[in-house]
TORTI-254722 format. One record per residue (C-alpha): x, y, z; residue number from 1. Coordinates in steps of 0.5 Angstrom, whole numbers, plus 500, padded with zeros to 3 digits. Layout:
N
{X X, Y Y, Z Z, i NUM}
...
This chain:
618
{X 334, Y 290, Z 490, i 1}
{X 330, Y 284, Z 495, i 2}
{X 336, Y 282, Z 498, i 3}
{X 338, Y 289, Z 500, i 4}
{X 331, Y 290, Z 502, i 5}
{X 332, Y 284, Z 507, i 6}
{X 338, Y 288, Z 510, i 7}
{X 335, Y 295, Z 511, i 8}
{X 328, Y 292, Z 514, i 9}
{X 330, Y 288, Z 520, i 10}
{X 336, Y 294, Z 521, i 11}
{X 330, Y 299, Z 521, i 12}
{X 326, Y 296, Z 525, i 13}
{X 331, Y 294, Z 531, i 14}
{X 334, Y 301, Z 531, i 15}
{X 327, Y 304, Z 532, i 16}
{X 324, Y 299, Z 537, i 17}
{X 330, Y 299, Z 541, i 18}
{X 330, Y 306, Z 545, i 19}
{X 323, Y 303, Z 547, i 20}
{X 326, Y 297, Z 550, i 21}
{X 331, Y 301, Z 554, i 22}
{X 326, Y 305, Z 557, i 23}
{X 322, Y 299, Z 559, i 24}
{X 328, Y 296, Z 562, i 25}
{X 330, Y 302, Z 566, i 26}
{X 323, Y 302, Z 569, i 27}
{X 322, Y 295, Z 570, i 28}
{X 329, Y 295, Z 573, i 29}
{X 332, Y 290, Z 568, i 30}
{X 339, Y 293, Z 569, i 31}
{X 346, Y 289, Z 569, i 32}
{X 350, Y 292, Z 574, i 33}
{X 358, Y 292, Z 574, i 34}
{X 361, Y 286, Z 576, i 35}
{X 368, Y 284, Z 577, i 36}
{X 368, Y 279, Z 572, i 37}
{X 364, Y 282, Z 567, i 38}
{X 367, Y 287, Z 562, i 39}
{X 362, Y 294, Z 563, i 40}
{X 363, Y 299, Z 568, i 41}
{X 356, Y 302, Z 568, i 42}
{X 349, Y 300, Z 569, i 43}
{X 346, Y 298, Z 563, i 44}
{X 339, Y 296, Z 560, i 45}
{X 338, Y 289, Z 559, i 46}
{X 333, Y 285, Z 554, i 47}
{X 336, Y 287, Z 548, i 48}
{X 334, Y 280, Z 545, i 49}
{X 327, Y 283, Z 544, i 50}
{X 328, Y 288, Z 539, i 51}
{X 333, Y 283, Z 535, i 52}
{X 327, Y 278, Z 536, i 53}
{X 322, Y 283, Z 533, i 54}
{X 326, Y 285, Z 528, i 55}
{X 328, Y 278, Z 525, i 56}
{X 320, Y 276, Z 525, i 57}
{X 317, Y 282, Z 523, i 58}
{X 322, Y 282, Z 517, i 59}
{X 321, Y 275, Z 515, i 60}
{X 313, Y 276, Z 516, i 61}
{X 314, Y 282, Z 511, i 62}
{X 318, Y 280, Z 506, i 63}
{X 314, Y 273, Z 505, i 64}
{X 319, Y 268, Z 508, i 65}
{X 315, Y 264, Z 513, i 66}
{X 312, Y 259, Z 509, i 67}
{X 319, Y 258, Z 506, i 68}
{X 322, Y 256, Z 512, i 69}
{X 322, Y 250, Z 515, i 70}
{X 317, Y 249, Z 521, i 71}
{X 323, Y 246, Z 526, i 72}
{X 327, Y 252, Z 525, i 73}
{X 321, Y 256, Z 527, i 74}
{X 319, Y 253, Z 533, i 75}
{X 326, Y 251, Z 535, i 76}
{X 328, Y 259, Z 535, i 77}
{X 322, Y 261, Z 538, i 78}
{X 323, Y 256, Z 544, i 79}
{X 331, Y 259, Z 544, i 80}
{X 328, Y 266, Z 545, i 81}
{X 323, Y 264, Z 550, i 82}
{X 328, Y 260, Z 554, i 83}
{X 333, Y 265, Z 553, i 84}
{X 328, Y 271, Z 556, i 85}
{X 327, Y 267, Z 562, i 86}
{X 334, Y 266, Z 563, i 87}
{X 335, Y 274, Z 563, i 88}
{X 329, Y 275, Z 567, i 89}
{X 329, Y 269, Z 572, i 90}
{X 335, Y 265, Z 571, i 91}
{X 336, Y 258, Z 569, i 92}
{X 341, Y 253, Z 571, i 93}
{X 346, Y 251, Z 566, i 94}
{X 343, Y 243, Z 565, i 95}
{X 336, Y 246, Z 564, i 96}
{X 339, Y 251, Z 558, i 97}
{X 342, Y 245, Z 555, i 98}
{X 337, Y 241, Z 555, i 99}
{X 333, Y 246, Z 551, i 100}
{X 338, Y 247, Z 546, i 101}
{X 338, Y 240, Z 545, i 102}
{X 331, Y 240, Z 544, i 103}
{X 331, Y 245, Z 539, i 104}
{X 337, Y 242, Z 535, i 105}
{X 333, Y 236, Z 535, i 106}
{X 327, Y 240, Z 532, i 107}
{X 331, Y 242, Z 527, i 108}
{X 333, Y 235, Z 525, i 109}
{X 326, Y 233, Z 525, i 110}
{X 326, Y 237, Z 519, i 111}
{X 331, Y 233, Z 515, i 112}
{X 337, Y 239, Z 516, i 113}
{X 344, Y 235, Z 517, i 114}
{X 350, Y 237, Z 517, i 115}
{X 353, Y 235, Z 510, i 116}
{X 346, Y 235, Z 507, i 117}
{X 347, Y 227, Z 505, i 118}
{X 355, Y 227, Z 505, i 119}
{X 355, Y 223, Z 511, i 120}
{X 352, Y 217, Z 514, i 121}
{X 347, Y 218, Z 519, i 122}
{X 350, Y 215, Z 525, i 123}
{X 355, Y 221, Z 524, i 124}
{X 351, Y 226, Z 521, i 125}
{X 346, Y 226, Z 527, i 126}
{X 351, Y 227, Z 533, i 127}
{X 355, Y 232, Z 529, i 128}
{X 349, Y 236, Z 527, i 129}
{X 347, Y 236, Z 534, i 130}
{X 353, Y 238, Z 536, i 131}
{X 354, Y 244, Z 531, i 132}
{X 347, Y 247, Z 533, i 133}
{X 348, Y 247, Z 540, i 134}
{X 355, Y 248, Z 540, i 135}
{X 355, Y 254, Z 535, i 136}
{X 349, Y 257, Z 539, i 137}
{X 353, Y 257, Z 546, i 138}
{X 359, Y 260, Z 542, i 139}
{X 355, Y 266, Z 540, i 140}
{X 353, Y 266, Z 547, i 141}
{X 360, Y 266, Z 550, i 142}
{X 362, Y 271, Z 545, i 143}
{X 357, Y 276, Z 548, i 144}
{X 363, Y 278, Z 553, i 145}
{X 364, Y 286, Z 550, i 146}
{X 361, Y 291, Z 547, i 147}
{X 359, Y 290, Z 540, i 148}
{X 362, Y 284, Z 539, i 149}
{X 357, Y 279, Z 538, i 150}
{X 352, Y 283, Z 535, i 151}
{X 358, Y 285, Z 530, i 152}
{X 360, Y 278, Z 529, i 153}
{X 353, Y 276, Z 528, i 154}
{X 352, Y 281, Z 523, i 155}
{X 358, Y 279, Z 519, i 156}
{X 357, Y 272, Z 519, i 157}
{X 349, Y 273, Z 517, i 158}
{X 352, Y 278, Z 511, i 159}
{X 357, Y 272, Z 509, i 160}
{X 352, Y 267, Z 509, i 161}
{X 347, Y 271, Z 505, i 162}
{X 353, Y 272, Z 500, i 163}
{X 355, Y 265, Z 499, i 164}
{X 348, Y 263, Z 498, i 165}
{X 346, Y 268, Z 493, i 166}
{X 352, Y 266, Z 489, i 167}
{X 349, Y 259, Z 490, i 168}
{X 342, Y 261, Z 487, i 169}
{X 339, Y 259, Z 494, i 170}
{X 334, Y 266, Z 494, i 171}
{X 330, Y 264, Z 500, i 172}
{X 337, Y 262, Z 505, i 173}
{X 340, Y 268, Z 502, i 174}
{X 334, Y 273, Z 504, i 175}
{X 333, Y 270, Z 511, i 176}
{X 341, Y 270, Z 512, i 177}
{X 341, Y 278, Z 510, i 178}
{X 335, Y 279, Z 515, i 179}
{X 339, Y 276, Z 521, i 180}
{X 345, Y 280, Z 519, i 181}
{X 341, Y 287, Z 518, i 182}
{X 337, Y 285, Z 525, i 183}
{X 345, Y 284, Z 528, i 184}
{X 347, Y 290, Z 525, i 185}
{X 341, Y 295, Z 528, i 186}
{X 342, Y 293, Z 535, i 187}
{X 350, Y 294, Z 534, i 188}
{X 348, Y 301, Z 533, i 189}
{X 346, Y 302, Z 541, i 190}
{X 351, Y 296, Z 543, i 191}
{X 357, Y 299, Z 540, i 192}
{X 362, Y 302, Z 546, i 193}
{X 360, Y 304, Z 550, i 194}
{X 353, Y 300, Z 550, i 195}
{X 346, Y 303, Z 552, i 196}
{X 343, Y 296, Z 552, i 197}
{X 346, Y 288, Z 552, i 198}
{X 342, Y 283, Z 548, i 199}
{X 343, Y 278, Z 554, i 200}
{X 342, Y 271, Z 552, i 201}
{X 335, Y 272, Z 549, i 202}
{X 339, Y 275, Z 544, i 203}
{X 345, Y 272, Z 543, i 204}
{X 342, Y 265, Z 543, i 205}
{X 337, Y 267, Z 538, i 206}
{X 342, Y 269, Z 533, i 207}
{X 347, Y 263, Z 534, i 208}
{X 341, Y 258, Z 533, i 209}
{X 339, Y 262, Z 527, i 210}
{X 346, Y 263, Z 524, i 211}
{X 348, Y 255, Z 526, i 212}
{X 341, Y 253, Z 523, i 213}
{X 341, Y 257, Z 517, i 214}
{X 348, Y 254, Z 515, i 215}
{X 346, Y 247, Z 515, i 216}
{X 341, Y 248, Z 511, i 217}
{X 344, Y 251, Z 505, i 218}
{X 348, Y 247, Z 500, i 219}
{X 355, Y 249, Z 498, i 220}
{X 358, Y 248, Z 491, i 221}
{X 365, Y 248, Z 490, i 222}
{X 369, Y 247, Z 484, i 223}
{X 375, Y 243, Z 487, i 224}
{X 372, Y 237, Z 491, i 225}
{X 365, Y 236, Z 494, i 226}
{X 368, Y 235, Z 502, i 227}
{X 371, Y 242, Z 502, i 228}
{X 364, Y 244, Z 502, i 229}
{X 364, Y 242, Z 509, i 230}
{X 369, Y 247, Z 511, i 231}
{X 365, Y 253, Z 508, i 232}
{X 361, Y 254, Z 514, i 233}
{X 367, Y 252, Z 519, i 234}
{X 370, Y 258, Z 516, i 235}
{X 364, Y 262, Z 516, i 236}
{X 364, Y 261, Z 524, i 237}
{X 371, Y 260, Z 525, i 238}
{X 371, Y 266, Z 530, i 239}
{X 366, Y 263, Z 535, i 240}
{X 369, Y 256, Z 534, i 241}
{X 376, Y 259, Z 536, i 242}
{X 374, Y 263, Z 542, i 243}
{X 370, Y 258, Z 545, i 244}
{X 375, Y 253, Z 544, i 245}
{X 380, Y 257, Z 547, i 246}
{X 376, Y 259, Z 553, i 247}
{X 374, Y 252, Z 554, i 248}
{X 381, Y 249, Z 555, i 249}
{X 383, Y 255, Z 559, i 250}
{X 377, Y 254, Z 564, i 251}
{X 378, Y 247, Z 564, i 252}
{X 385, Y 247, Z 565, i 253}
{X 384, Y 252, Z 571, i 254}
{X 378, Y 248, Z 574, i 255}
{X 374, Y 254, Z 573, i 256}
{X 366, Y 252, Z 571, i 257}
{X 365, Y 253, Z 563, i 258}
{X 359, Y 256, Z 564, i 259}
{X 362, Y 262, Z 569, i 260}
{X 362, Y 268, Z 566, i 261}
{X 370, Y 271, Z 566, i 262}
{X 375, Y 276, Z 563, i 263}
{X 379, Y 270, Z 559, i 264}
{X 376, Y 271, Z 552, i 265}
{X 380, Y 273, Z 546, i 266}
{X 377, Y 280, Z 546, i 267}
{X 379, Y 281, Z 553, i 268}
{X 386, Y 277, Z 552, i 269}
{X 387, Y 282, Z 546, i 270}
{X 386, Y 288, Z 551, i 271}
{X 391, Y 285, Z 556, i 272}
{X 396, Y 285, Z 551, i 273}
{X 395, Y 293, Z 550, i 274}
{X 390, Y 294, Z 545, i 275}
{X 384, Y 299, Z 546, i 276}
{X 377, Y 296, Z 546, i 277}
{X 376, Y 299, Z 539, i 278}
{X 382, Y 296, Z 536, i 279}
{X 380, Y 289, Z 540, i 280}
{X 373, Y 290, Z 536, i 281}
{X 376, Y 291, Z 530, i 282}
{X 381, Y 285, Z 530, i 283}
{X 375, Y 281, Z 532, i 284}
{X 371, Y 283, Z 526, i 285}
{X 377, Y 282, Z 521, i 286}
{X 378, Y 275, Z 524, i 287}
{X 371, Y 274, Z 522, i 288}
{X 371, Y 277, Z 515, i 289}
{X 378, Y 273, Z 514, i 290}
{X 374, Y 267, Z 515, i 291}
{X 368, Y 269, Z 511, i 292}
{X 373, Y 271, Z 505, i 293}
{X 377, Y 264, Z 505, i 294}
{X 370, Y 261, Z 505, i 295}
{X 368, Y 265, Z 499, i 296}
{X 374, Y 263, Z 495, i 297}
{X 373, Y 256, Z 496, i 298}
{X 367, Y 256, Z 492, i 299}
{X 372, Y 258, Z 486, i 300}
{X 379, Y 256, Z 487, i 301}
{X 381, Y 249, Z 485, i 302}
{X 383, Y 244, Z 490, i 303}
{X 390, Y 245, Z 492, i 304}
{X 390, Y 252, Z 492, i 305}
{X 383, Y 251, Z 497, i 306}
{X 387, Y 246, Z 501, i 307}
{X 393, Y 251, Z 502, i 308}
{X 388, Y 256, Z 504, i 309}
{X 385, Y 252, Z 509, i 310}
{X 391, Y 250, Z 512, i 311}
{X 394, Y 256, Z 512, i 312}
{X 388, Y 259, Z 516, i 313}
{X 389, Y 253, Z 521, i 314}
{X 396, Y 255, Z 522, i 315}
{X 393, Y 262, Z 523, i 316}
{X 388, Y 260, Z 528, i 317}
{X 393, Y 255, Z 532, i 318}
{X 398, Y 260, Z 532, i 319}
{X 393, Y 265, Z 535, i 320}
{X 391, Y 260, Z 540, i 321}
{X 398, Y 259, Z 542, i 322}
{X 399, Y 266, Z 543, i 323}
{X 393, Y 268, Z 546, i 324}
{X 393, Y 262, Z 551, i 325}
{X 400, Y 266, Z 554, i 326}
{X 396, Y 272, Z 556, i 327}
{X 395, Y 272, Z 563, i 328}
{X 388, Y 273, Z 565, i 329}
{X 386, Y 270, Z 572, i 330}
{X 388, Y 272, Z 579, i 331}
{X 395, Y 271, Z 581, i 332}
{X 392, Y 266, Z 586, i 333}
{X 389, Y 262, Z 581, i 334}
{X 396, Y 261, Z 577, i 335}
{X 400, Y 259, Z 584, i 336}
{X 394, Y 254, Z 586, i 337}
{X 395, Y 251, Z 579, i 338}
{X 402, Y 250, Z 580, i 339}
{X 402, Y 248, Z 587, i 340}
{X 397, Y 242, Z 586, i 341}
{X 398, Y 240, Z 580, i 342}
{X 403, Y 235, Z 582, i 343}
{X 398, Y 232, Z 587, i 344}
{X 392, Y 231, Z 582, i 345}
{X 389, Y 225, Z 579, i 346}
{X 392, Y 223, Z 572, i 347}
{X 386, Y 223, Z 567, i 348}
{X 386, Y 223, Z 560, i 349}
{X 383, Y 230, Z 560, i 350}
{X 388, Y 233, Z 564, i 351}
{X 394, Y 229, Z 560, i 352}
{X 391, Y 232, Z 554, i 353}
{X 390, Y 239, Z 557, i 354}
{X 397, Y 238, Z 560, i 355}
{X 400, Y 237, Z 553, i 356}
{X 396, Y 241, Z 549, i 357}
{X 401, Y 244, Z 545, i 358}
{X 405, Y 238, Z 543, i 359}
{X 398, Y 234, Z 541, i 360}
{X 396, Y 240, Z 537, i 361}
{X 403, Y 241, Z 534, i 362}
{X 403, Y 233, Z 532, i 363}
{X 396, Y 234, Z 529, i 364}
{X 398, Y 240, Z 525, i 365}
{X 404, Y 237, Z 522, i 366}
{X 400, Y 231, Z 520, i 367}
{X 396, Y 235, Z 516, i 368}
{X 402, Y 239, Z 513, i 369}
{X 405, Y 232, Z 511, i 370}
{X 399, Y 229, Z 508, i 371}
{X 398, Y 236, Z 504, i 372}
{X 406, Y 237, Z 502, i 373}
{X 406, Y 231, Z 499, i 374}
{X 399, Y 232, Z 495, i 375}
{X 401, Y 239, Z 493, i 376}
{X 408, Y 236, Z 491, i 377}
{X 405, Y 232, Z 486, i 378}
{X 400, Y 238, Z 484, i 379}
{X 406, Y 242, Z 482, i 380}
{X 410, Y 236, Z 479, i 381}
{X 405, Y 235, Z 474, i 382}
{X 402, Y 242, Z 473, i 383}
{X 396, Y 241, Z 476, i 384}
{X 394, Y 235, Z 472, i 385}
{X 396, Y 229, Z 478, i 386}
{X 396, Y 222, Z 475, i 387}
{X 390, Y 218, Z 477, i 388}
{X 395, Y 212, Z 479, i 389}
{X 398, Y 217, Z 484, i 390}
{X 391, Y 219, Z 487, i 391}
{X 390, Y 211, Z 488, i 392}
{X 397, Y 210, Z 491, i 393}
{X 396, Y 217, Z 495, i 394}
{X 393, Y 213, Z 501, i 395}
{X 398, Y 208, Z 501, i 396}
{X 404, Y 213, Z 501, i 397}
{X 401, Y 217, Z 507, i 398}
{X 400, Y 211, Z 511, i 399}
{X 408, Y 209, Z 510, i 400}
{X 410, Y 216, Z 510, i 401}
{X 406, Y 220, Z 516, i 402}
{X 408, Y 216, Z 521, i 403}
{X 416, Y 216, Z 519, i 404}
{X 415, Y 223, Z 519, i 405}
{X 413, Y 224, Z 525, i 406}
{X 418, Y 219, Z 528, i 407}
{X 423, Y 223, Z 525, i 408}
{X 420, Y 230, Z 528, i 409}
{X 421, Y 227, Z 535, i 410}
{X 428, Y 225, Z 534, i 411}
{X 430, Y 232, Z 531, i 412}
{X 426, Y 234, Z 538, i 413}
{X 421, Y 238, Z 534, i 414}
{X 416, Y 237, Z 540, i 415}
{X 421, Y 240, Z 545, i 416}
{X 421, Y 247, Z 543, i 417}
{X 417, Y 253, Z 545, i 418}
{X 416, Y 257, Z 539, i 419}
{X 417, Y 264, Z 541, i 420}
{X 424, Y 262, Z 543, i 421}
{X 426, Y 259, Z 536, i 422}
{X 433, Y 260, Z 534, i 423}
{X 437, Y 260, Z 527, i 424}
{X 440, Y 253, Z 530, i 425}
{X 433, Y 251, Z 530, i 426}
{X 432, Y 252, Z 523, i 427}
{X 438, Y 249, Z 521, i 428}
{X 435, Y 243, Z 525, i 429}
{X 428, Y 243, Z 521, i 430}
{X 432, Y 243, Z 515, i 431}
{X 437, Y 237, Z 517, i 432}
{X 430, Y 233, Z 519, i 433}
{X 427, Y 235, Z 513, i 434}
{X 433, Y 233, Z 508, i 435}
{X 433, Y 226, Z 512, i 436}
{X 426, Y 225, Z 511, i 437}
{X 427, Y 227, Z 503, i 438}
{X 433, Y 222, Z 502, i 439}
{X 429, Y 217, Z 506, i 440}
{X 423, Y 217, Z 501, i 441}
{X 427, Y 218, Z 495, i 442}
{X 431, Y 211, Z 497, i 443}
{X 426, Y 207, Z 500, i 444}
{X 419, Y 209, Z 498, i 445}
{X 421, Y 205, Z 491, i 446}
{X 423, Y 199, Z 494, i 447}
{X 416, Y 198, Z 497, i 448}
{X 413, Y 198, Z 490, i 449}
{X 407, Y 203, Z 492, i 450}
{X 409, Y 209, Z 486, i 451}
{X 415, Y 211, Z 483, i 452}
{X 416, Y 218, Z 486, i 453}
{X 420, Y 223, Z 482, i 454}
{X 426, Y 226, Z 485, i 455}
{X 424, Y 233, Z 483, i 456}
{X 417, Y 231, Z 487, i 457}
{X 421, Y 229, Z 493, i 458}
{X 425, Y 236, Z 493, i 459}
{X 419, Y 240, Z 492, i 460}
{X 415, Y 236, Z 497, i 461}
{X 421, Y 238, Z 502, i 462}
{X 421, Y 245, Z 500, i 463}
{X 414, Y 245, Z 501, i 464}
{X 414, Y 241, Z 508, i 465}
{X 420, Y 246, Z 511, i 466}
{X 416, Y 252, Z 509, i 467}
{X 409, Y 250, Z 512, i 468}
{X 413, Y 247, Z 518, i 469}
{X 417, Y 254, Z 519, i 470}
{X 411, Y 258, Z 518, i 471}
{X 407, Y 254, Z 523, i 472}
{X 412, Y 255, Z 528, i 473}
{X 414, Y 262, Z 527, i 474}
{X 406, Y 264, Z 527, i 475}
{X 406, Y 266, Z 534, i 476}
{X 413, Y 270, Z 534, i 477}
{X 409, Y 274, Z 528, i 478}
{X 403, Y 275, Z 531, i 479}
{X 407, Y 278, Z 537, i 480}
{X 411, Y 282, Z 532, i 481}
{X 404, Y 284, Z 529, i 482}
{X 401, Y 285, Z 536, i 483}
{X 407, Y 290, Z 538, i 484}
{X 406, Y 294, Z 531, i 485}
{X 398, Y 295, Z 532, i 486}
{X 398, Y 297, Z 540, i 487}
{X 404, Y 301, Z 540, i 488}
{X 400, Y 308, Z 540, i 489}
{X 395, Y 305, Z 544, i 490}
{X 397, Y 307, Z 551, i 491}
{X 398, Y 315, Z 551, i 492}
{X 400, Y 315, Z 559, i 493}
{X 406, Y 310, Z 558, i 494}
{X 413, Y 312, Z 560, i 495}
{X 416, Y 314, Z 553, i 496}
{X 423, Y 311, Z 553, i 497}
{X 430, Y 312, Z 549, i 498}
{X 435, Y 307, Z 550, i 499}
{X 443, Y 309, Z 549, i 500}
{X 446, Y 303, Z 546, i 501}
{X 444, Y 299, Z 541, i 502}
{X 448, Y 293, Z 542, i 503}
{X 446, Y 286, Z 546, i 504}
{X 445, Y 289, Z 552, i 505}
{X 440, Y 294, Z 549, i 506}
{X 437, Y 289, Z 545, i 507}
{X 435, Y 285, Z 552, i 508}
{X 433, Y 291, Z 555, i 509}
{X 428, Y 293, Z 549, i 510}
{X 425, Y 286, Z 550, i 511}
{X 424, Y 286, Z 557, i 512}
{X 420, Y 293, Z 556, i 513}
{X 416, Y 290, Z 551, i 514}
{X 414, Y 284, Z 555, i 515}
{X 414, Y 286, Z 562, i 516}
{X 407, Y 291, Z 562, i 517}
{X 408, Y 292, Z 569, i 518}
{X 414, Y 297, Z 567, i 519}
{X 409, Y 301, Z 563, i 520}
{X 415, Y 303, Z 558, i 521}
{X 414, Y 305, Z 551, i 522}
{X 420, Y 304, Z 547, i 523}
{X 421, Y 310, Z 542, i 524}
{X 428, Y 308, Z 539, i 525}
{X 436, Y 308, Z 540, i 526}
{X 442, Y 312, Z 540, i 527}
{X 449, Y 309, Z 539, i 528}
{X 455, Y 312, Z 537, i 529}
{X 457, Y 307, Z 532, i 530}
{X 456, Y 310, Z 526, i 531}
{X 455, Y 303, Z 522, i 532}
{X 448, Y 302, Z 526, i 533}
{X 446, Y 309, Z 524, i 534}
{X 439, Y 308, Z 521, i 535}
{X 439, Y 301, Z 523, i 536}
{X 433, Y 298, Z 526, i 537}
{X 433, Y 293, Z 533, i 538}
{X 427, Y 289, Z 533, i 539}
{X 423, Y 294, Z 529, i 540}
{X 425, Y 300, Z 533, i 541}
{X 430, Y 305, Z 529, i 542}
{X 437, Y 308, Z 531, i 543}
{X 436, Y 315, Z 531, i 544}
{X 443, Y 318, Z 532, i 545}
{X 448, Y 319, Z 537, i 546}
{X 450, Y 321, Z 544, i 547}
{X 451, Y 328, Z 541, i 548}
{X 444, Y 329, Z 538, i 549}
{X 441, Y 327, Z 545, i 550}
{X 438, Y 333, Z 546, i 551}
{X 435, Y 334, Z 540, i 552}
{X 432, Y 327, Z 540, i 553}
{X 429, Y 328, Z 547, i 554}
{X 425, Y 334, Z 545, i 555}
{X 423, Y 332, Z 538, i 556}
{X 421, Y 325, Z 540, i 557}
{X 418, Y 327, Z 547, i 558}
{X 422, Y 323, Z 551, i 559}
{X 420, Y 321, Z 558, i 560}
{X 426, Y 317, Z 561, i 561}
{X 433, Y 315, Z 558, i 562}
{X 435, Y 308, Z 559, i 563}
{X 443, Y 307, Z 558, i 564}
{X 444, Y 300, Z 556, i 565}
{X 452, Y 299, Z 555, i 566}
{X 456, Y 295, Z 559, i 567}
{X 462, Y 294, Z 555, i 568}
{X 465, Y 301, Z 556, i 569}
{X 470, Y 304, Z 562, i 570}
{X 468, Y 308, Z 568, i 571}
{X 470, Y 315, Z 565, i 572}
{X 466, Y 313, Z 558, i 573}
{X 460, Y 311, Z 562, i 574}
{X 460, Y 318, Z 566, i 575}
{X 461, Y 322, Z 560, i 576}
{X 455, Y 318, Z 557, i 577}
{X 451, Y 320, Z 564, i 578}
{X 453, Y 327, Z 564, i 579}
{X 450, Y 328, Z 557, i 580}
{X 443, Y 324, Z 559, i 581}
{X 443, Y 328, Z 565, i 582}
{X 443, Y 335, Z 561, i 583}
{X 437, Y 333, Z 558, i 584}
{X 433, Y 334, Z 564, i 585}
{X 430, Y 327, Z 564, i 586}
{X 431, Y 322, Z 569, i 587}
{X 436, Y 317, Z 567, i 588}
{X 437, Y 309, Z 568, i 589}
{X 441, Y 303, Z 567, i 590}
{X 440, Y 297, Z 564, i 591}
{X 445, Y 291, Z 566, i 592}
{X 445, Y 284, Z 567, i 593}
{X 448, Y 281, Z 573, i 594}
{X 449, Y 274, Z 577, i 595}
{X 449, Y 276, Z 584, i 596}
{X 450, Y 272, Z 590, i 597}
{X 443, Y 271, Z 594, i 598}
{X 445, Y 274, Z 601, i 599}
{X 439, Y 276, Z 604, i 600}
{X 433, Y 270, Z 602, i 601}
{X 428, Y 275, Z 605, i 602}
{X 429, Y 280, Z 600, i 603}
{X 430, Y 278, Z 592, i 604}
{X 431, Y 284, Z 587, i 605}
{X 427, Y 283, Z 581, i 606}
{X 428, Y 288, Z 577, i 607}
{X 435, Y 290, Z 573, i 608}
{X 433, Y 296, Z 571, i 609}
{X 437, Y 301, Z 577, i 610}
{X 437, Y 308, Z 578, i 611}
{X 444, Y 310, Z 575, i 612}
{X 449, Y 315, Z 579, i 613}
{X 455, Y 319, Z 576, i 614}
{X 460, Y 314, Z 580, i 615}
{X 457, Y 308, Z 579, i 616}
{X 461, Y 302, Z 577, i 617}
{X 461, Y 298, Z 570, i 618}
């Protein structure tokens, strides 16, 4: 009951005081006006962080937690709130804010709070702890870029921290986490789209500092391995870490200040893909819940399954990053400037990393997949009871296997492929490369006298590695398919398109329609006179009938425009199909692929969707 009260009290306090703060903000002129690089479209009250601060502090005193909290956390939180409030009212330079955040992080460490709670040596724990506190604090601040996002995510993170601490019998931290969660959810009542008030830096930095510090204060017991306990806070904080990483890399690549606001966050990219604002928020909430759920799973699952979940989570986030990074969120001038100036820029380590970020990430993830596949193969071979001599030999096996695997992958051109264009031939190349790797292991590792790998272990290793490599490289395409399914109904004003012809040209036209948002077309499906295609699906879109039923289909599916996507027919048949389409009373276009000589260099025809006439030649 106490834990429920810890949620309800701050929730109620914030809900009660926030309307008063909105009134004060309006009377004092503390209003955020719409800007081109901001998301809101109407004047909105600021100072919402005051309500969150009052809700958290009042609840801590009410519940009686103040004496149980480290002084470093108390003083650091107050310092963060006051500096954030001053920044909301007067403004602070980025370097001044950074210094304040570092001081707050040091205050936390003076209370003996460090990442890992003794698992890491001091010379590693101190800088990583400081990076964690400062990084997560600012990550939550960066996440405050859309109505309801930061408050909702903070509430979810606090809720999962509270549950995990409750499961680990850490009642004080559980109550404190629920208190922060309740305050965040209380503010969400007024901050959800369309927001009546913004929390500002005083709210987002305060929440980020509290959550990052509370996560450090806990101990996480798992049934698998003590080092996996370090992954629990990372998974809980996975969304703000992911968003900050994506934004930082993007802005650095385009030479934009990291502290500069903009519409280049994960939430904005989802909307650019066609999600509604509400769906974008729900997706972000879902990712946060996913990370929290995996974190709870690590407490109860064995090492192999826990590692598998961590690796699959890593693949999901890397694939999502690759997918979202392709969404164009900057101006055309910035993209053109990048392309024009790239050749003349001084080569630096950071620019090299950014230029080849995809390949570097692939190599890093492939390395993890190779190491895990070997471990999982042994675990499956010995029914979960891995021999001690294998565990002792594992580092030596990895030392030999990992560099050789990367060389094989390099020879088979793993790092020259663009994921979203992978084909069946690429999959065959992956199979052959993994087969070569497995054969080499079977033949040569016994000669090194490290460990006598069984043939079945090598086969299991090859199968697991191929599956993980495939999932990793197909993740971007799978996310694209999911995105298309989720956003299919979001844009109600799009032109509803019926494609006539479910062949190769129809498939190409469909992909162009889906990927080219400027067309503002929404494909509904195909019709085709080939009986064998009736009821089939092309890239998820149905073949609904033949040209004889076109009138019924146009009426029932509310079609706005028809595109004929057939190239391998004669002129008379084309005119017949055109007449059938024209009789529906809807505009008719034709999709075709052609390679024409460029006669006039002052004019380039970009679209291949041309208005068709009855006398058009094939």
